[in-house]
C-alpha positions as CSV (number, residue, x, y, z in Angstrom):
1,M,118.2,-58.7,-137.8
2,D,117.0,-56.1,-139.5
3,L,114.4,-57.4,-142.8
4,D,114.6,-53.7,-144.4
5,E,118.2,-53.8,-144.7
6,F,117.9,-57.2,-147.1
7,Y,115.0,-56.7,-148.4
8,P,114.6,-52.7,-148.7
9,G,110.2,-51.8,-149.5
10,L,109.2,-54.7,-148.0
11,P,106.3,-54.6,-146.3
12,Q,106.3,-56.0,-143.1
13,R,103.4,-58.1,-141.2
14,T,103.2,-59.5,-138.7
15,L,100.4,-62.5,-138.1
16,Q,98.4,-62.0,-135.3
17,V,96.3,-64.9,-133.8
18,N,92.7,-63.6,-132.8
19,Y,92.7,-65.1,-129.1
20,R,89.1,-63.9,-128.8
21,R,87.5,-65.3,-131.3
22,R,87.1,-68.9,-132.1
23,P,87.1,-69.5,-136.2
24,E,83.6,-70.8,-136.1
25,C,81.9,-67.4,-134.0
26,T,81.3,-64.4,-135.2
27,C,80.9,-62.7,-131.9
28,L,84.6,-61.8,-130.1
29,R,84.4,-62.8,-126.1
30,H,85.9,-60.5,-123.5
31,E,89.1,-58.9,-124.7
32,L,91.7,-60.1,-121.1
33,P,93.6,-57.4,-119.4
34,P,97.4,-57.9,-119.7
35,V,99.4,-60.1,-117.7
36,I,101.2,-56.9,-115.9
37,S,104.1,-58.7,-114.1
38,L,107.1,-59.3,-115.5
39,S,107.6,-62.5,-113.5
40,T,104.4,-63.5,-114.3
41,I,105.4,-63.6,-117.8
42,E,108.4,-65.6,-118.4
43,K,106.6,-67.6,-115.6
44,N,104.2,-68.5,-118.2
45,K,106.2,-68.3,-121.4
46,S,106.6,-71.6,-120.8
47,Q,102.8,-72.4,-119.4
48,S,100.0,-73.2,-121.6
49,S,96.5,-74.1,-119.7
50,L,94.9,-77.6,-120.9
51,C,91.8,-76.0,-122.0
52,S,92.0,-73.7,-124.8
53,Q,94.2,-70.4,-125.9
54,Y,92.1,-68.2,-124.2
55,A,91.9,-70.2,-120.7
56,T,96.2,-69.4,-121.1
57,R,95.3,-65.6,-121.9
58,R,93.9,-65.3,-118.6
59,G,97.8,-66.0,-117.0
60,P,98.1,-67.9,-114.0
61,N,96.0,-68.3,-110.6
62,Q,93.1,-69.1,-111.7
63,R,90.0,-70.3,-109.8
64,I,88.3,-72.9,-111.7
65,I,85.2,-74.7,-111.4
66,A,85.1,-77.8,-114.0
67,I,82.2,-80.1,-115.6
68,S,82.4,-82.6,-118.2
69,L,79.8,-82.2,-120.8
70,F,79.8,-85.2,-123.4
71,G,76.6,-86.3,-125.5
72,P,74.4,-89.4,-125.9
73,K,77.7,-92.0,-126.8
74,E,78.5,-91.9,-123.2
75,N,75.3,-91.6,-121.6
76,K,72.6,-93.1,-122.9
77,R,70.0,-90.6,-121.5
78,F,71.7,-87.3,-122.2
79,Q,68.8,-85.2,-123.7
80,L,70.7,-82.1,-124.9
81,N,67.4,-79.6,-124.3
82,R,67.4,-80.5,-121.1
83,T,70.9,-80.3,-120.8
84,L,71.5,-76.9,-122.0
85,K,69.1,-75.3,-119.5
86,F,70.4,-77.0,-116.3
87,L,73.6,-75.3,-117.8
88,H,72.0,-72.8,-118.1
89,E,70.8,-72.5,-114.5
90,L,74.9,-73.2,-113.7
91,I,76.0,-70.5,-114.8
92,E,73.7,-68.3,-113.3
93,D,74.4,-69.8,-109.8
94,L,77.8,-69.0,-110.7
95,D,78.1,-65.1,-111.5
96,K,75.8,-65.4,-108.0
97,I,77.6,-67.7,-105.3
98,Y,81.4,-67.8,-106.7
99,S,81.5,-63.5,-107.6
100,D,85.1,-63.4,-106.8
101,D,86.5,-64.3,-110.4
102,F,85.8,-68.0,-110.3
103,I,85.7,-69.4,-113.8
104,L,83.2,-72.1,-115.2
105,R,85.2,-74.8,-117.5
106,I,83.2,-76.7,-119.7
107,Y,85.3,-79.7,-120.9
108,H,83.1,-81.2,-123.9
109,D,83.2,-83.8,-126.5
110,N,82.4,-83.3,-130.1
111,T,78.5,-83.7,-130.1
112,I,78.2,-79.9,-129.0
113,N,78.0,-78.1,-131.6
114,V,80.2,-74.6,-131.5
115,T,77.9,-72.7,-133.0
116,D,74.8,-72.8,-132.0
117,I,75.4,-73.4,-128.1
118,I,79.2,-72.4,-127.7
119,C,79.7,-69.2,-129.3
120,P,76.5,-67.6,-128.0
121,I,78.0,-69.0,-124.3
122,E,81.4,-67.5,-124.3
123,C,80.5,-64.0,-125.9
124,Q,77.7,-63.7,-123.4
125,H,80.0,-64.6,-120.1
126,S,83.1,-64.7,-119.8
127,N,83.8,-66.4,-117.2
128,V,82.3,-69.4,-119.1
129,D,85.7,-71.4,-121.0
130,F,84.5,-74.5,-123.1
131,C,87.5,-77.3,-123.7
132,S,87.2,-79.4,-126.7
133,M,88.0,-82.9,-125.9
134,A,86.8,-84.0,-128.9
135,Y,91.4,-84.8,-130.2
136,K,91.6,-86.7,-126.4
137,T,89.9,-90.1,-126.7
138,Y,92.0,-91.9,-124.0
139,M,90.7,-90.2,-121.6
140,P,87.2,-91.2,-120.2
141,P,85.1,-87.9,-119.9
142,K,84.2,-88.5,-116.9
143,I,87.7,-88.2,-115.2
144,W,87.7,-84.3,-118.0
145,R,86.6,-82.8,-114.9
146,F,89.7,-83.3,-113.3
147,L,92.0,-82.1,-115.2
148,P,92.3,-78.2,-113.8
149,A,94.1,-80.1,-111.3
150,G,97.2,-80.6,-113.5
151,D,96.9,-77.4,-115.1
152,P,100.1,-75.1,-114.2
153,L,98.2,-72.0,-114.7
154,V,95.2,-73.1,-112.0
155,D,95.2,-72.6,-108.1
156,I,91.9,-73.5,-107.1
157,S,89.8,-76.4,-109.0
158,E,86.5,-77.1,-106.8
């Protein structure tokens, strides 16, 4: 059906959601290559990642290393600065040890600030995805890191 036939002169616009930008971020994440295979596109239409829209756009056969990151409510010994130091070291090690397309997924609660922590890391490191668990309170935080095992787009999870 052609809308111009019924509404001549009406400007037609398509709504595009930018998968590369979080609403809270001022930066754009790295652009992902398009999924080329028609069979892959058809297969993935009904599948989405258990992490984020960006993770879904990565397509199938993802190789994931997952960690849980949660604040003082669940972990009394939580110290944000110390935790972030270890997180940055882990990201650097990921680049050295798992250079063959492994992605670090960080499942986190709402104590991890999007603007100050998540945006700079995701925009600087294309192989890191933050996965918000703020609305999945029925699942204990220590279990989050096992979610990739049930993700239809993940092949290898460590």
